[in-house]
C-alpha positions as CSV (number, residue, x, y, z in Angstrom):
1,M,174.7,-203.2,-17.7
2,D,177.8,-205.5,-18.3
3,K,181.1,-205.7,-17.2
4,T,182.4,-202.5,-19.3
5,D,179.1,-200.4,-18.1
6,D,179.4,-201.1,-14.6
7,E,183.1,-200.4,-14.5
8,Q,182.5,-196.6,-16.4
9,L,179.6,-196.4,-14.2
10,I,182.2,-197.3,-10.9
11,Y,184.5,-194.1,-12.2
12,K,181.4,-191.9,-12.8
13,L,180.2,-192.3,-9.6
14,A,184.4,-192.0,-7.9
15,L,184.4,-188.7,-9.5
16,H,181.4,-187.5,-8.6
17,L,181.7,-188.4,-4.6
18,L,185.7,-187.2,-4.6
19,P,186.1,-184.3,-1.6
20,G,186.4,-181.1,-2.8
21,I,185.9,-181.8,-6.9
22,G,183.0,-179.9,-7.7
23,P,181.5,-179.6,-11.3
24,V,184.2,-177.3,-13.0
25,S,186.7,-179.2,-11.8
26,A,185.2,-182.5,-12.3
27,R,184.8,-181.4,-16.3
28,N,188.3,-180.2,-16.5
29,L,189.7,-183.4,-14.8
30,V,187.6,-185.2,-17.7
31,S,188.6,-183.3,-20.6
32,Y,192.6,-182.9,-19.3
33,C,192.9,-186.6,-18.3
34,G,190.9,-188.0,-22.0
35,G,188.5,-189.7,-19.7
36,V,186.7,-190.7,-16.4
37,K,188.7,-193.9,-15.5
38,E,192.0,-191.9,-17.1
39,I,191.4,-189.2,-14.5
40,F,192.4,-192.2,-11.6
41,H,195.5,-193.3,-13.6
42,T,196.4,-190.3,-14.1
43,R,200.3,-189.7,-11.8
44,K,200.2,-186.6,-10.0
45,S,202.4,-184.4,-11.5
46,D,199.9,-184.4,-14.5
47,L,196.8,-183.7,-12.0
48,Q,198.7,-181.2,-10.4
49,R,199.0,-178.6,-13.1
50,I,195.1,-179.2,-14.4
51,P,193.8,-175.7,-13.5
52,F,191.5,-175.7,-10.2
53,I,193.1,-178.6,-9.1
54,G,196.7,-178.4,-7.5
55,T,199.0,-180.3,-5.0
56,E,196.0,-181.0,-2.3
57,R,193.1,-182.3,-4.4
58,A,195.5,-184.5,-6.8
59,K,196.5,-186.3,-4.0
60,E,193.2,-186.9,-2.8
61,I,192.5,-188.2,-6.4
62,L,194.9,-190.6,-6.1
63,K,194.3,-192.0,-2.5
64,Y,190.2,-192.5,-2.9
65,K,189.7,-195.7,-1.6
66,N,186.1,-195.5,-0.6
67,F,185.0,-198.4,-4.0
68,N,182.6,-199.9,-1.0
69,K,180.5,-197.3,-0.8
70,I,179.9,-196.9,-4.8
71,Q,179.5,-200.8,-4.8
72,E,176.8,-200.0,-2.7
73,E,175.3,-197.6,-5.0
74,L,175.7,-199.5,-8.0
75,D,173.8,-202.2,-6.5
76,H,170.9,-199.9,-5.6
77,I,170.8,-198.4,-9.0
78,K,170.7,-201.7,-10.2
79,R,167.9,-203.1,-7.9
80,N,165.7,-200.0,-8.5
81,K,166.2,-199.9,-11.9
82,I,167.5,-196.4,-11.7
83,E,168.7,-194.1,-14.8
84,T,172.3,-192.5,-14.3
85,L,173.3,-189.4,-16.4
86,F,176.4,-188.9,-16.9
87,Y,177.1,-184.9,-18.3
88,L,178.4,-186.0,-21.5
89,D,175.7,-189.0,-22.3
90,K,173.1,-187.7,-25.4
91,N,170.4,-188.8,-22.6
92,Y,171.5,-185.9,-20.1
93,P,169.4,-182.5,-19.7
94,Q,170.8,-180.5,-22.8
95,R,169.6,-178.0,-21.0
96,L,171.4,-178.1,-17.8
97,R,174.4,-179.3,-19.6
98,N,175.0,-175.8,-20.3
99,C,175.4,-174.4,-17.0
100,E,178.3,-174.5,-15.7
101,D,177.9,-175.8,-12.6
102,A,175.3,-178.6,-13.1
103,P,176.5,-181.8,-11.8
104,I,177.9,-184.3,-13.4
105,L,176.1,-187.1,-12.7
106,L,171.9,-187.4,-12.0
107,F,169.9,-190.0,-10.5
108,Y,166.6,-190.3,-12.4
109,K,163.1,-192.2,-12.3
110,G,160.3,-191.5,-14.3
111,N,159.6,-191.5,-18.2
112,A,159.8,-188.1,-18.8
113,D,161.8,-186.7,-21.6
114,L,164.1,-184.5,-19.4
115,N,164.8,-182.7,-23.6
116,S,161.1,-182.0,-23.9
117,E,160.0,-178.8,-26.7
118,K,159.1,-177.4,-24.3
119,I,160.1,-177.6,-20.1
120,I,159.1,-174.9,-17.3
121,S,159.7,-174.5,-13.9
122,I,156.6,-173.5,-11.2
123,V,158.5,-172.4,-8.2
124,G,157.0,-170.9,-4.5
125,T,156.3,-170.4,-1.6
126,R,155.6,-173.5,0.8
127,H,153.4,-170.9,3.1
128,I,150.6,-171.6,-0.4
129,T,147.5,-169.1,0.1
130,S,144.0,-170.1,-1.5
131,Y,144.8,-167.3,-4.1
132,G,147.7,-169.3,-4.9
133,K,146.1,-172.6,-5.0
134,E,143.5,-171.6,-6.8
135,F,145.7,-170.2,-9.5
136,T,148.4,-173.1,-9.8
137,E,146.2,-175.2,-11.1
138,K,144.1,-172.6,-13.4
139,F,147.5,-171.9,-14.8
140,V,148.2,-175.4,-15.5
141,K,144.6,-176.7,-16.4
142,E,145.7,-174.0,-19.1
143,I,149.5,-174.2,-19.9
144,S,148.1,-177.8,-20.5
145,E,147.4,-177.0,-24.2
146,Y,151.3,-176.4,-25.0
147,R,152.1,-179.7,-23.2
148,P,154.9,-178.9,-21.4
149,L,156.9,-180.5,-19.4
150,I,156.6,-179.3,-15.7
151,I,159.4,-179.0,-13.3
152,S,159.6,-178.7,-9.6
153,G,161.1,-179.5,-5.9
154,L,158.1,-181.7,-4.4
155,A,158.3,-179.6,-1.5
156,Y,155.5,-178.1,0.8
157,G,153.4,-175.8,-0.8
158,V,153.7,-174.2,-4.4
159,D,155.8,-177.3,-5.6
160,I,153.5,-179.6,-4.4
161,Q,150.2,-178.2,-6.1
162,A,152.3,-177.7,-9.4
163,H,152.9,-181.4,-9.5
164,K,149.2,-181.9,-8.7
165,S,147.7,-180.0,-10.7
166,S,150.0,-181.5,-13.8
167,L,149.2,-185.2,-12.8
168,K,145.4,-184.1,-12.8
169,Y,145.6,-182.4,-16.4
170,G,147.3,-184.7,-18.0
171,L,150.9,-183.4,-18.0
172,P,154.4,-185.4,-17.3
173,T,156.1,-183.4,-14.2
174,V,159.0,-184.1,-12.6
175,G,160.4,-183.4,-9.0
176,V,163.8,-182.2,-8.4
177,V,164.7,-183.5,-4.8
178,A,167.6,-182.4,-2.3
179,H,168.1,-186.4,-1.0
180,G,168.7,-189.5,-2.6
181,L,166.2,-191.7,-4.4
182,D,166.0,-194.0,-1.7
183,K,163.0,-191.8,0.8
184,M,160.8,-189.0,-0.1
185,Y,161.5,-185.8,1.6
186,P,158.4,-184.6,3.1
187,A,157.0,-187.8,3.9
188,D,153.6,-186.4,3.0
189,N,154.0,-185.8,-0.3
190,A,155.8,-189.7,-1.2
191,S,151.8,-190.6,-2.8
192,T,152.4,-187.9,-5.3
193,A,156.1,-189.2,-6.6
194,E,155.0,-192.5,-6.6
195,K,152.0,-191.3,-9.5
196,M,154.6,-189.0,-10.8
197,L,156.7,-192.0,-11.7
198,L,153.9,-193.2,-14.0
199,N,153.6,-189.4,-15.4
200,G,157.3,-187.3,-15.3
201,G,160.0,-188.6,-12.8
202,L,162.1,-188.4,-10.2
203,L,165.5,-186.6,-10.3
204,T,168.6,-185.9,-7.9
205,E,172.1,-185.3,-7.9
206,Y,172.2,-187.0,-4.6
207,I,173.3,-190.8,-3.9
208,H,171.0,-193.2,-1.6
209,G,171.4,-192.4,1.8
210,T,171.5,-188.5,1.6
211,K,169.3,-186.8,4.2
212,P,167.5,-184.1,3.0
213,E,170.4,-180.9,4.4
214,R,170.0,-178.2,4.2
215,D,172.6,-176.9,2.0
216,N,171.2,-179.5,0.3
217,F,168.2,-177.1,-0.8
218,P,169.6,-174.0,-2.6
219,A,172.1,-176.7,-4.6
220,R,168.7,-178.6,-6.1
221,N,167.5,-174.7,-6.7
222,R,170.5,-174.9,-9.2
223,I,169.2,-177.9,-11.1
224,V,164.9,-176.7,-11.0
225,A,166.4,-173.4,-12.4
226,G,169.0,-175.4,-15.1
227,L,166.4,-178.1,-16.9
228,S,163.8,-175.3,-18.0
229,D,163.3,-172.6,-20.7
230,A,161.5,-170.7,-17.9
231,V,160.8,-170.0,-14.7
232,I,157.4,-169.1,-13.1
233,V,157.3,-167.9,-9.1
234,I,153.8,-168.3,-8.1
235,E,154.0,-166.8,-4.6
236,S,157.1,-165.9,-2.9
237,A,157.7,-163.7,0.5
238,T,161.4,-161.3,0.4
239,R,163.0,-164.5,1.8
240,G,163.1,-167.7,0.0
241,G,164.0,-170.7,-2.5
242,A,161.6,-169.4,-5.0
243,L,163.7,-166.1,-4.9
244,I,166.9,-168.5,-4.8
245,T,165.9,-170.6,-8.4
246,A,165.0,-167.3,-9.4
247,E,168.1,-165.2,-9.4
248,I,169.8,-168.5,-10.7
249,A,167.6,-169.2,-13.4
250,N,168.5,-164.8,-15.0
251,S,172.0,-166.2,-14.5
252,Y,171.7,-169.4,-16.7
253,N,170.0,-166.6,-18.8
254,R,166.3,-168.4,-18.1
255,D,163.3,-166.0,-18.6
256,V,161.7,-165.3,-15.1
257,F,157.8,-164.7,-14.6
258,A,156.6,-163.6,-11.4
259,L,153.1,-163.5,-10.6
260,P,151.9,-160.2,-8.9
261,G,149.7,-160.2,-6.0
262,R,148.1,-157.7,-3.6
263,I,150.6,-155.0,-2.7
264,N,149.7,-155.8,1.4
265,D,150.1,-159.4,1.1
266,L,153.2,-161.7,2.7
267,Y,153.4,-164.0,-0.2
268,S,153.5,-162.2,-3.1
269,K,156.2,-159.2,-1.9
270,G,159.0,-161.1,-3.4
271,C,157.4,-161.2,-6.5
272,H,157.2,-157.8,-6.1
273,A,160.4,-157.7,-6.1
274,L,161.4,-159.3,-8.8
275,I,159.7,-157.2,-11.3
276,K,160.4,-154.4,-9.4
277,Q,164.1,-155.2,-9.7
278,N,163.5,-156.0,-13.5
279,K,164.4,-160.4,-12.4
280,A,161.4,-161.3,-13.7
281,M,158.2,-160.6,-15.9
282,I,154.8,-160.1,-15.0
283,F,152.3,-162.4,-15.9
284,E,148.8,-163.2,-15.4
285,S,147.8,-166.1,-17.3
286,A,148.9,-169.5,-18.9
287,A,148.8,-166.6,-22.5
288,D,151.3,-164.8,-21.4
289,I,153.6,-167.6,-20.6
290,A,153.0,-168.5,-24.1
291,D,153.2,-165.4,-25.7
292,A,156.9,-164.6,-24.1
293,M,157.7,-168.5,-25.2
294,N,156.8,-168.2,-28.7
295,W,154.7,-171.3,-28.4
296,N,152.5,-169.9,-30.7
297,Q,154.6,-169.0,-33.2
298,K,153.7,-170.9,-36.5
299,E,156.3,-169.2,-39.1
300,K,158.0,-171.5,-41.7
301,P,161.6,-171.4,-42.2
302,I,162.3,-168.8,-45.3
303,I,165.8,-169.7,-46.8
304,N,167.8,-166.3,-46.8
305,K,170.4,-167.6,-49.4
306,Q,172.2,-164.4,-49.0
307,M,172.6,-165.4,-45.6
308,M,174.9,-168.5,-47.3
309,L,177.3,-165.8,-48.3
310,F,179.6,-166.3,-45.0
311,E,182.9,-164.4,-46.5
312,D,182.5,-161.5,-44.0
313,Y,181.7,-163.5,-40.8
314,L,184.2,-165.6,-38.7
315,P,183.6,-169.3,-38.2
316,E,182.1,-169.6,-34.8
317,E,179.4,-166.6,-36.5
318,Q,178.9,-168.8,-39.6
319,L,178.0,-171.4,-37.2
320,I,175.6,-169.3,-35.5
321,I,174.4,-168.3,-38.6
322,Q,174.0,-171.2,-40.4
323,A,172.1,-172.9,-37.2
324,L,169.4,-169.8,-37.7
325,N,168.9,-170.9,-41.8
326,Q,168.0,-174.1,-40.7
327,K,165.3,-173.9,-37.7
328,N,164.4,-170.2,-38.1
329,L,163.9,-170.1,-34.7
330,L,166.4,-170.7,-31.6
331,S,166.6,-170.3,-28.8
332,I,170.4,-169.5,-26.7
333,D,170.3,-172.3,-25.3
334,E,169.6,-174.8,-28.5
335,I,172.1,-172.1,-30.3
336,A,175.0,-173.2,-27.6
337,L,173.9,-177.0,-28.1
338,T,173.9,-176.9,-31.6
339,S,177.2,-174.6,-32.0
340,L,179.5,-176.8,-29.6
341,M,180.3,-173.3,-27.8
342,P,178.9,-172.3,-24.2
343,V,176.6,-169.3,-22.8
344,S,178.6,-167.0,-22.2
345,K,180.0,-166.8,-25.5
346,V,176.9,-167.9,-28.0
347,S,175.3,-164.6,-25.7
348,S,178.6,-162.5,-27.1
349,I,178.6,-163.6,-30.5
350,L,175.0,-163.2,-30.6
351,L,174.6,-159.7,-29.4
352,K,177.3,-158.1,-32.3
353,L,175.2,-160.4,-34.9
354,E,172.2,-158.3,-33.7
355,F,173.9,-154.7,-33.8
356,A,175.3,-155.9,-36.9
357,G,171.9,-156.1,-38.1
358,V,171.8,-160.1,-38.9
359,L,169.4,-161.7,-36.3
360,V,166.6,-160.5,-34.3
361,P,166.3,-161.5,-30.5
362,L,162.4,-162.7,-29.6
363,P,160.8,-162.8,-26.4
364,G,161.6,-165.9,-24.4
365,K,165.4,-165.7,-25.6
366,V,164.9,-166.4,-29.0
367,F,166.2,-165.2,-32.0
368,K,165.7,-165.5,-35.6
369,L,167.8,-164.7,-38.9
370,N,166.5,-160.7,-39.8
371,H,165.5,-161.8,-43.7
């Protein structure tokens, strides 16, 4: 890093660590102030007019002085060759960027592409059964044909089994942790984490020295959900982190799949509840996921010249139609990224175009033009 890069990162870290400023407020600050550094040099009267800021938060921003801690973090980042991913950077995970509450800053070690073409998250109970363990390994072996990136949380149980199986079958796998990258929790999984750095990586929103506090884990789960195209729930009781991840995934318009088990099995009850409540699709094999996600789709784009006549469509509708005309098949996240519109807005426009017969929705929240 040169001095300019250092200065920019110092201000990004400061924004990330500002007390009482969450991801939504942070984005508003950057947008209204015109940059990260500018936030800390904006007048109080201007800051307090920004949505979700107000008088008290404006005071907190202008009196922020904890730059010694930030310098320590900067030194740690350099010393350990940690990559920082700011939400406006090109290398920030595109799928996650479209989630309103995504972290503005991430810390990453590894070599996996966080914008891979295919990404799935595998989650489940820490009390994995022999059924869950055997299925996870079988599933990862089968899904390896499609070369997805596998995301999980490096916890005991389903998480670590997913990571180990990914390494065994040569798939890149990334662990999202609920603490700083200077330590590993649980410590028993440290050796697997080291191997993942060679084919995958470790990702967190927390600076070094952050302990794995209880509240960090639900926050971590939103990253697990937001990074992926689909969340696969292997086993879960009726309460647990996997169900939280599934709920978040649904709110992000991600596909959720749940593995059925025997009706009386404690660690299948959560999966059955997701299926019964229409919060997850049932699946029995990797082939089910591949079909649902259209990974076997081999159609070539067909250019429909009639679709290039945009007189009857609004500008935002035209952007979506043009994107689909060029690529043929696009997920909702890809459409949002291409059109530079939030997922919520894209969803409403897609629904309107579907009712108008312009496009066709496919399994896996993928869309194509109705040629």
